MDTraj code that builds the backbone (N, CA, C; nanometers):
import mdtraj as md
import numpy as np

residues = "MET ILE GLN ALA ILE LYS GLY MET LYS ALA ARG LYS ALA THR GLY TYR ASP ARG VAL SER LEU GLU LYS LEU ARG ASP GLU ARG GLY THR VAL VAL SER LEU VAL TYR HIS LEU ILE LYS VAL VAL ASP LEU SER ASN GLY LEU ILE SER ALA LEU GLN SER LEU ILE LYS ARG PHE GLN CYS LEU ASP GLN ASN ASN VAL THR ASP LEU THR SER ALA GLY VAL SER ASP ARG ASP GLY THR PHE THR VAL ALA ILE GLN SER THR ARG GLY".split()
xyz = np.array([
    [11.3884, 11.6527, 23.6923],
    [11.4519, 11.7513, 23.6085],
    [11.5863, 11.7932, 23.6660],
    [11.5895, 11.8161, 23.7953],
    [11.7131, 11.8604, 23.8580],
    [11.8199, 11.7513, 23.8493],
    [11.7796, 11.6221, 23.8616],
    [11.8766, 11.5135, 23.8481],
    [11.9391, 11.5136, 23.7097],
    [11.8597, 11.5356, 23.6065],
    [11.9126, 11.5397, 23.4697],
    [12.0095, 11.6560, 23.4536],
    [11.9757, 11.7690, 23.5135],
    [12.0623, 11.8863, 23.5041],
    [12.1933, 11.8619, 23.5777],
    [12.1860, 11.8035, 23.6977],
    [12.3083, 11.7731, 23.7714],
    [12.3925, 11.6708, 23.6963],
    [12.3276, 11.5738, 23.6335],
    [12.3989, 11.4734, 23.5555],
    [12.4722, 11.5343, 23.4392],
    [12.4169, 11.6408, 23.3830],
    [12.4813, 11.7070, 23.2705],
    [12.6168, 11.7621, 23.3109],
    [12.6270, 11.8074, 23.4346],
    [12.7536, 11.8596, 23.4833],
    [12.8624, 11.7538, 23.4762],
    [12.8257, 11.6298, 23.5016],
    [12.9219, 11.5205, 23.4973],
    [12.9311, 11.4617, 23.3567],
    [12.8629, 11.5222, 23.2599],
    [12.8611, 11.4772, 23.1200],
    [12.8028, 11.3369, 23.1051],
    [12.7006, 11.3053, 23.1859],
    [12.6333, 11.1776, 23.1710],
    [12.4864, 11.1944, 23.2071],
    [12.4036, 11.1122, 23.1479],
    [12.2603, 11.1136, 23.1798],
    [12.2396, 11.0333, 23.3071],
    [12.1495, 11.0792, 23.3939],
    [12.1227, 11.0090, 23.5184],
    [11.9861, 10.9457, 23.5119],
    [11.9810, 10.8152, 23.5175],
    [11.8541, 10.7455, 23.5181],
    [11.7762, 10.7641, 23.3893],
    [11.6541, 10.7132, 23.3875],
    [11.5682, 10.7239, 23.2705],
    [11.4908, 10.8537, 23.2798],
    [11.5309, 10.9541, 23.2036],
    [11.4641, 11.0832, 23.2090],
    [11.4166, 11.1297, 23.0722],
    [11.4209, 11.0414, 22.9724],
    [11.3767, 11.0688, 22.8364],
    [11.4594, 11.1782, 22.7688],
    [11.5747, 11.2094, 22.8242],
    [11.6649, 11.3068, 22.7643],
    [11.7957, 11.2352, 22.7350],
    [11.8280, 11.2199, 22.6078],
    [11.9508, 11.1491, 22.5719],
    [12.0732, 11.2372, 22.5961],
    [12.1872, 11.1718, 22.6097],
    [12.3108, 11.2445, 22.6293],
    [12.3391, 11.3361, 22.5114],
    [12.3049, 11.2912, 22.3906],
    [12.3258, 11.3742, 22.2725],
    [12.2432, 11.5028, 22.2802],
    [12.1203, 11.4925, 22.3303],
    [12.0355, 11.6115, 22.3442],
    [12.0974, 11.7112, 22.4418],
    [12.1544, 11.6584, 22.5499],
    [12.2141, 11.7480, 22.6481],
    [12.3378, 11.8185, 22.5931],
    [12.4015, 11.7580, 22.4944],
    [12.5236, 11.8161, 22.4396],
    [12.4973, 11.9164, 22.3281],
    [12.3767, 11.9177, 22.2710],
    [12.3515, 12.0134, 22.1630],
    [12.3274, 12.1528, 22.2216],
    [12.2857, 12.2464, 22.1380],
    [12.2715, 12.3845, 22.1843],
    [12.1704, 12.4005, 22.2960],
    [12.0738, 12.3105, 22.3048],
    [11.9779, 12.3198, 22.4152],
    [12.0447, 12.2870, 22.5472],
    [12.1561, 12.2167, 22.5403],
    [12.2333, 12.1902, 22.6616],
    [12.2769, 12.3180, 22.7288],
    [12.2986, 12.4203, 22.6503],
    [12.3341, 12.5509, 22.7047],
    [12.2189, 12.6050, 22.7880],
    [12.0959, 12.5884, 22.7383],
    [11.9775, 12.6336, 22.8127],
    [11.9679, 12.5576, 22.9440],
    [11.9870, 12.4257, 22.9382],
    [11.9795, 12.3431, 23.0590],
    [12.0862, 12.3878, 23.1584],
    [12.2053, 12.4164, 23.1097],
    [12.3134, 12.4612, 23.1970],
    [12.2786, 12.5940, 23.2635],
    [12.2210, 12.6861, 23.1879],
    [12.1825, 12.8148, 23.2446],
    [12.0735, 12.7989, 23.3502],
    [11.9778, 12.7100, 23.3243],
    [11.8715, 12.6839, 23.4221],
    [11.9322, 12.6248, 23.5494],
    [12.0274, 12.5325, 23.5330],
    [12.0930, 12.4718, 23.6487],
    [12.1588, 12.5793, 23.7357],
    [12.2325, 12.6713, 23.6725],
    [12.2986, 12.7766, 23.7484],
    [12.1982, 12.8711, 23.8118],
    [12.0857, 12.8960, 23.7455],
    [11.9801, 12.9791, 23.8016],
    [11.9233, 12.9141, 23.9274],
    [11.9007, 12.7834, 23.9208],
    [11.8464, 12.7109, 24.0363],
    [11.9433, 12.7180, 24.1533],
    [12.0731, 12.7088, 24.1259],
    [12.1720, 12.7142, 24.2330],
    [12.1793, 12.8524, 24.2973],
    [12.1584, 12.9578, 24.2203],
    [12.1761, 13.0942, 24.2705],
    [12.0492, 13.1479, 24.3359],
    [11.9335, 13.1163, 24.2791],
    [11.8076, 13.1750, 24.3227],
    [11.7217, 13.0709, 24.3930],
    [11.6554, 13.1109, 24.4992],
    [11.5602, 13.0226, 24.5655],
    [11.4304, 13.0281, 24.4861],
    [11.4035, 12.9223, 24.4100],
    [11.2892, 12.9236, 24.3192],
    [11.1603, 12.8824, 24.3895],
    [11.0538, 12.9501, 24.3567],
    [10.9231, 12.9149, 24.4100],
    [10.8663, 12.7975, 24.3311],
    [10.7663, 12.7316, 24.3847],
    [10.7017, 12.6207, 24.3134],
    [10.6408, 12.6671, 24.1826],
    [10.5870, 12.7879, 24.1794],
    [10.5279, 12.8406, 24.0562],
    [10.6290, 12.8546, 23.9455],
    [10.7482, 12.9035, 23.9793],
    [10.8525, 12.9190, 23.8785],
    [10.9040, 12.7835, 23.8321],
    [10.9199, 12.6900, 23.9235],
    [10.9636, 12.5558, 23.8854],
    [10.8637, 12.4935, 23.7892],
    [10.7344, 12.5073, 23.8168],
    [10.6313, 12.4543, 23.7273],
    [10.6375, 12.5211, 23.5897],
    [10.6601, 12.6526, 23.5893],
    [10.6691, 12.7249, 23.4622],
    [10.7905, 12.6781, 23.3824],
    [10.9039, 12.6570, 23.4490],
    [11.0228, 12.6079, 23.3795],
    [11.0007, 12.4673, 23.3243],
    [10.9317, 12.3823, 23.4001],
    [10.8998, 12.2477, 23.3512],
    [10.8113, 12.2563, 23.2279],
    [10.7152, 12.3474, 23.2291],
    [10.6282, 12.3675, 23.1133],
    [10.7083, 12.4145, 22.9927],
    [10.8034, 12.5047, 23.0165],
    [10.8881, 12.5540, 22.9078],
    [10.9688, 12.4401, 22.8457],
    [11.0244, 12.3539, 22.9276],
    [11.1022, 12.2410, 22.8778],
    [11.0135, 12.1455, 22.7985],
    [10.8916, 12.1201, 22.8455],
    [10.7990, 12.0334, 22.7708],
    [10.7659, 12.0930, 22.6354],
    [10.7502, 12.2252, 22.6299],
    [10.7212, 12.2899, 22.5014],
    [10.8402, 12.2812, 22.4074],
    [10.9620, 12.2930, 22.4616],
    [11.0810, 12.2739, 22.3782],
    [11.0822, 12.1331, 22.3196],
    [11.0477, 12.0337, 22.4010],
    [11.0452, 11.8956, 22.3528],
    [10.9427, 11.8794, 22.2425],
    [10.8262, 11.9419, 22.2576],
    [10.7218, 11.9351, 22.1552],
    [10.7699, 11.9985, 22.0254],
    [10.8354, 12.1135, 22.0352],
    [10.8895, 12.1782, 21.9162],
    [10.9925, 12.0894, 21.8487],
    [11.0759, 12.0243, 21.9285],
    [11.1793, 11.9372, 21.8738],
    [11.1160, 11.8180, 21.8027],
    [11.0116, 11.7598, 21.8617],
    [10.9441, 11.6444, 21.8013],
    [10.8779, 11.6826, 21.6699],
    [10.8355, 11.8071, 21.6566],
    [10.7701, 11.8530, 21.5345],
    [10.8664, 11.9234, 21.4392],
    [10.9967, 11.9092, 21.4659],
    [11.1026, 11.9660, 21.3816],
    [11.0882, 12.1157, 21.3579],
    [11.0444, 12.1886, 21.4597],
    [11.0366, 12.3341, 21.4504],
    [11.1768, 12.3884, 21.4812],
    [11.2367, 12.4533, 21.3826],
    [11.3735, 12.5030, 21.3992],
    [11.3816, 12.6546, 21.3919],
    [11.2682, 12.7201, 21.3786],
    [11.2681, 12.8657, 21.3620],
    [11.2259, 12.9389, 21.4893],
    [11.2734, 12.8916, 21.6035],
    [11.2410, 12.9519, 21.7319],
    [11.3059, 13.0898, 21.7411],
    [11.2256, 13.1905, 21.7731],
    [11.2796, 13.3263, 21.7826],
    [11.2975, 13.3720, 21.9266],
    [11.2139, 13.3235, 22.0182],
    [11.2304, 13.3601, 22.1584],
    [11.1537, 13.2629, 22.2474],
    [11.1975, 13.2547, 22.3708],
    [11.1297, 13.1726, 22.4705],
    [11.1603, 13.2331, 22.6060],
    [11.0642, 13.2260, 22.6951],
    [11.0898, 13.2831, 22.8265],
    [10.9803, 13.2572, 22.9265],
    [11.0114, 13.2893, 23.0487],
    [10.9181, 13.2772, 23.1598],
    [10.9061, 13.4149, 23.2211],
    [10.7837, 13.4616, 23.2402],
    [10.7656, 13.5942, 23.2996],
    [10.6779, 13.5848, 23.4230],
    [10.6925, 13.6817, 23.5108],
    [10.6172, 13.6880, 23.6354],
    [10.5243, 13.8079, 23.6280],
    [10.3964, 13.7799, 23.6153],
    [10.2964, 13.8869, 23.6117],
    [10.2013, 13.8673, 23.7292],
    [10.1973, 13.9639, 23.8155],
    [10.1080, 13.9600, 23.9324],
    [10.1289, 13.8347, 24.0167],
    [10.2531, 13.7900, 24.0284],
    [10.2823, 13.6730, 24.1103],
    [10.2517, 13.5406, 24.0439],
    [10.2073, 13.5423, 23.9181],
    [10.1775, 13.4198, 23.8443],
    [10.2769, 13.4067, 23.7304],
    [10.3446, 13.2940, 23.7237],
    [10.4448, 13.2731, 23.6191],
    [10.3781, 13.2208, 23.4934],
    [10.4158, 13.2782, 23.3793],
    [10.3639, 13.2334, 23.2499],
    [10.4802, 13.2005, 23.1582],
    [10.4535, 13.1101, 23.0643],
    [10.5551, 13.0641, 22.9700],
    [10.5159, 13.1099, 22.8305],
    [10.6127, 13.1585, 22.7531],
    [10.5857, 13.2009, 22.6157],
    [10.6969, 13.1522, 22.5238],
    [10.6565, 13.0976, 22.4097],
    [10.7505, 13.0548, 22.3062],
    [10.7010, 13.1127, 22.1746],
    [10.7915, 13.1712, 22.0978],
    [10.7530, 13.2279, 21.9682],
    [10.8441, 13.1736, 21.8593],
    [10.7858, 13.1529, 21.7420],
    [10.8647, 13.1149, 21.6256],
    [10.8185, 13.2016, 21.5090],
    [10.8893, 13.1932, 21.3976],
    [10.8511, 13.2748, 21.2829],
    [10.7216, 13.2255, 21.2208],
    [10.6741, 13.1098, 21.2624],
    [10.5460, 13.0564, 21.2128],
    [10.4266, 13.1217, 21.2806],
    [10.4497, 13.1941, 21.3900],
    [10.3382, 13.2623, 21.4544],
    [10.3122, 13.2247, 21.5890],
])
top = md.Topology()
chain = top.add_chain()
for i, resn in enumerate(residues, 1):
    res = top.add_residue(resn, chain, resSeq=i)
    for name in ("N", "CA", "C"):
        top.add_atom(name, md.element.get_by_symbol(name[0]), res)
traj = md.Trajectory(xyz[None], top)
């Protein structure tokens, strides 16, 4: 994941990561860019990295199912355990 994010900085995909260059350039590219800067600034724990990976997988699932009504997405820390939440107008 980090290789793909670093590759985005150079405006190219790095290796086979199942993320096309076009995907990195769309609005989700902004999310990837923000995650990249977060990783650079904050020392992330393994739990948070796993939660972020789960969030990205859920975004991919939504994209594959043509869900375009996403209202919010986030990672929260409750009692030291990171959880992922995605909401759309579908429920």
